[in-house]
Backbone as JSON, one array per atom type, in Angstrom:
{
  "sequence": "MGGGDNTVSTGGLRHPPETRVRNGLMSAGLSAPISACMAAGLSPGQLNRLNGLGKLKKREPGDITIKEFVKQTRALQDPEIVGVVTSSGVICAIK",
  "N": [[7.33, 0.81, 19.2], [8.4, -2.19, 17.87], [11.14, -4.67, 18.52], [14.38, -5.09, 17.08], [13.51, -6.27, 14.77], [11.77, -4.74, 13.02], [9.16, -4.82, 13.62], [5.87, -3.77, 14.56], [4.29, -3.4, 17.58], [1.02, -3.86, 18.75], [-1.28, -3.83, 21.17], [-0.27, -6.26, 22.18], [-0.01, -7.72, 19.96], [2.13, -8.27, 17.15], [3.08, -6.76, 14.35], [4.29, -7.15, 11.23], [6.1, -4.88, 8.79], [5.2, -5.21, 6.21], [2.52, -6.33, 6.61], [1.36, -4.06, 7.52], [1.6, -2.42, 5.34], [0.16, -3.85, 3.39], [-2.45, -3.72, 4.57], [-2.95, -1.13, 4.63], [-3.11, -0.63, 1.87], [-5.4, -2.0, 1.13], [-7.07, -0.55, 2.59], [-7.21, 1.82, 1.0], [-8.67, 0.81, -1.08], [-7.86, -1.15, -2.9], [-7.95, -4.58, -4.01], [-7.87, -7.35, -2.0], [-5.96, -9.56, -2.83], [-4.39, -8.16, -4.72], [-3.3, -6.13, -3.16], [-1.94, -7.5, -1.25], [0.16, -8.5, -2.9], [1.36, -6.27, -3.85], [2.28, -5.1, -1.52], [4.79, -6.13, -0.92], [6.45, -4.64, -2.47], [6.31, -1.96, -1.56], [7.45, 0.32, 0.85], [7.02, 1.06, 4.48], [7.1, 3.72, 4.7], [6.62, 4.79, 2.08], [3.93, 3.96, 2.08], [2.93, 5.75, 3.94], [3.11, 8.09, 2.7], [1.3, 7.65, 0.64], [-0.98, 7.39, 2.09], [-1.55, 10.12, 2.66], [-3.17, 10.9, 0.48], [-6.29, 11.92, 0.29], [-8.38, 10.96, -1.24], [-7.85, 8.35, -1.42], [-8.84, 7.18, 0.92], [-10.35, 5.15, 3.44], [-11.84, 3.13, 1.87], [-13.67, 0.3, 0.48], [-12.15, -2.71, 0.23], [-11.26, -3.68, -3.14], [-12.74, -1.66, -4.32], [-11.39, 0.09, -6.08], [-9.51, 0.52, -9.11], [-6.33, -0.71, -10.3], [-5.39, 0.94, -12.28], [-6.69, 3.4, -11.6], [-5.67, 3.77, -8.97], [-2.89, 4.22, -9.48], [-3.24, 6.62, -10.99], [-4.06, 8.28, -9.09], [-1.92, 8.26, -7.38], [0.01, 9.73, -8.69], [-0.48, 12.29, -8.18], [1.2, 12.86, -5.88], [3.52, 13.57, -6.82], [5.98, 12.11, -6.67], [8.4, 10.49, -7.94], [9.62, 8.1, -7.36], [7.76, 6.61, -5.66], [5.44, 6.53, -7.6], [6.67, 5.05, -9.57], [7.27, 2.58, -8.29], [4.52, 1.74, -7.5], [3.43, 1.72, -10.11], [4.9, -0.28, -11.41], [4.74, -2.56, -9.59], [1.87, -2.88, -9.61], [1.4, -3.59, -12.18], [2.71, -6.15, -12.27], [1.55, -7.46, -10.17], [-1.13, -7.62, -11.22], [-1.09, -9.39, -13.42], [-0.33, -11.66, -12.28]],
  "CA": [[7.82, -0.01, 18.09], [8.93, -3.49, 18.24], [12.56, -4.87, 18.65], [15.2, -4.85, 15.94], [12.93, -6.94, 13.68], [11.07, -3.83, 12.5], [7.64, -4.86, 13.63], [5.15, -2.88, 15.5], [3.42, -4.23, 18.71], [-0.19, -3.28, 19.14], [-2.19, -4.83, 21.95], [0.3, -7.59, 22.3], [0.18, -8.4, 18.59], [3.21, -7.77, 16.45], [2.68, -6.48, 12.85], [5.5, -6.55, 10.39], [5.79, -3.71, 7.98], [4.43, -5.85, 5.0], [1.16, -6.37, 6.95], [0.71, -2.75, 7.54], [1.45, -1.87, 4.03], [-1.04, -4.64, 2.76], [-3.76, -3.33, 5.27], [-3.16, 0.33, 4.1], [-3.52, -0.61, 0.41], [-6.65, -2.43, 1.12], [-8.08, 0.56, 3.15], [-7.31, 2.61, -0.16], [-9.56, 0.36, -2.06], [-7.25, -2.19, -3.77], [-8.43, -5.83, -3.54], [-6.9, -8.15, -1.0], [-4.84, -10.17, -3.47], [-3.4, -7.09, -5.27], [-2.81, -5.37, -1.87], [-1.02, -8.42, -0.64], [1.12, -8.73, -3.81], [1.88, -4.93, -3.95], [2.88, -4.88, -0.16], [6.25, -6.39, -1.06], [7.25, -3.59, -3.23], [6.18, -0.66, -1.08], [7.8, 0.51, 2.12], [5.93, 1.79, 5.24], [7.28, 5.16, 4.51], [5.9, 5.07, 1.04], [2.52, 3.82, 2.37], [2.46, 6.83, 4.67], [2.83, 9.15, 1.71], [0.02, 7.3, 0.04], [-2.18, 7.69, 2.94], [-1.85, 11.48, 2.46], [-4.14, 11.15, -0.6], [-7.53, 11.77, 0.85], [-9.16, 10.31, -2.19], [-7.7, 6.86, -1.36], [-8.99, 6.66, 2.37], [-11.7, 4.49, 3.72], [-12.58, 2.4, 0.75], [-13.73, -1.03, 0.5], [-11.22, -3.67, -0.74], [-11.85, -3.85, -4.54], [-13.38, -0.34, -4.93], [-10.5, 0.97, -6.96], [-8.49, -0.33, -10.0], [-4.72, -0.4, -10.16], [-5.25, 2.17, -13.08], [-7.17, 4.47, -10.76], [-4.68, 3.96, -7.96], [-1.57, 4.89, -10.07], [-3.46, 7.97, -11.41], [-4.23, 9.11, -7.98], [-0.63, 8.47, -6.76], [0.77, 10.82, -9.53], [-0.63, 13.66, -7.44], [2.2, 12.99, -4.92], [4.67, 14.06, -7.55], [7.14, 11.49, -6.06], [8.6, 9.54, -9.06], [9.85, 6.71, -6.82], [6.22, 5.96, -5.36], [4.84, 6.27, -8.85], [7.39, 3.83, -10.3], [6.93, 1.37, -7.52], [3.02, 1.44, -7.73], [3.18, 1.2, -11.44], [5.48, -1.61, -11.73], [4.22, -3.59, -8.71], [0.61, -2.95, -9.97], [1.44, -4.4, -13.44], [3.27, -7.5, -12.04], [0.51, -8.06, -9.39], [-2.34, -7.73, -11.98], [-0.88, -10.39, -14.3], [-0.12, -12.95, -11.54]],
  "C": [[8.36, -1.24, 18.76], [10.33, -3.45, 18.35], [13.16, -4.45, 17.3], [14.58, -5.46, 14.57], [12.13, -6.09, 12.77], [9.6, -4.16, 12.49], [7.19, -3.89, 14.65], [4.24, -3.73, 16.41], [2.29, -3.41, 19.06], [-1.11, -4.15, 19.87], [-1.69, -5.98, 22.16], [0.47, -8.2, 20.99], [1.46, -7.59, 17.82], [2.89, -7.7, 14.88], [3.94, -6.25, 12.09], [5.09, -5.54, 9.29], [4.94, -4.2, 6.77], [2.98, -5.84, 5.25], [0.47, -5.03, 6.98], [0.52, -2.19, 6.29], [0.23, -2.57, 3.27], [-2.32, -4.02, 3.26], [-4.1, -1.95, 4.61], [-3.73, 0.25, 2.71], [-4.97, -1.09, 0.19], [-7.58, -1.19, 1.49], [-8.17, 1.71, 1.88], [-8.16, 2.06, -1.22], [-9.11, -0.81, -3.05], [-7.9, -3.6, -3.18], [-7.42, -6.54, -2.71], [-5.67, -8.87, -1.7], [-3.72, -9.23, -4.07], [-2.78, -6.36, -4.18], [-1.65, -6.21, -1.37], [0.54, -8.49, -1.54], [1.94, -7.26, -3.82], [2.77, -4.7, -2.55], [4.4, -5.09, -0.17], [6.96, -5.41, -1.61], [7.3, -2.11, -2.58], [6.64, -0.7, 0.48], [6.78, 1.18, 3.02], [5.94, 3.13, 5.07], [6.47, 5.63, 3.22], [4.41, 4.96, 1.21], [1.89, 5.05, 3.0], [2.29, 8.03, 3.71], [1.56, 8.9, 0.88], [-1.22, 7.59, 0.71], [-2.46, 9.14, 3.15], [-2.86, 11.76, 1.36], [-5.55, 10.87, 0.0], [-8.6, 11.07, -0.04], [-9.1, 8.79, -1.95], [-7.91, 6.39, 0.22], [-10.29, 6.07, 2.46], [-12.52, 3.87, 2.62], [-12.64, 1.05, 1.03], [-12.79, -1.75, -0.32], [-11.9, -3.87, -2.07], [-12.49, -2.8, -5.18], [-12.78, 0.35, -5.98], [-9.73, 0.01, -7.85], [-7.27, 0.06, -9.9], [-4.65, 0.79, -11.1], [-5.51, 3.38, -12.23], [-6.05, 4.79, -9.72], [-3.56, 4.68, -8.59], [-1.92, 6.24, -10.51], [-3.46, 8.85, -10.04], [-2.68, 9.4, -7.2], [0.36, 9.46, -7.37], [0.53, 12.11, -8.91], [0.46, 13.92, -6.38], [3.34, 13.64, -5.41], [6.04, 13.51, -6.92], [7.39, 10.37, -7.08], [8.93, 8.25, -8.5], [8.67, 5.96, -6.53], [5.62, 5.59, -6.74], [5.45, 5.12, -9.64], [7.2, 2.66, -9.69], [5.56, 0.83, -7.65], [2.88, 1.05, -9.0], [3.73, -0.2, -11.71], [4.97, -2.73, -10.81], [2.72, -3.8, -9.26], [0.53, -3.95, -11.21], [1.79, -5.86, -13.16], [2.05, -8.19, -11.27], [-0.74, -8.36, -10.38], [-2.29, -9.0, -12.87], [-0.69, -11.64, -13.63], [-1.24, -13.76, -11.26]]
}
């Protein structure tokens, strides 16, 4: 891990948590603009929980709608994640 600034160093590059969250959301199939917007509302820990959803792995950006993403996250049975994903998704969709 990086220093106290909460970044991760990989191959000499430092990636802040928001970048990792955005990349993870894109890997789940959300579009780049929606992923970037939602990354501000999700923590790396929450993204790790989302990564546990096999149906959301290895998709192309834009392959999944926010509605489908929210539906899949309900399977985690974590009200906090569902709340953040739902509210972030709505806000990001209308931006």
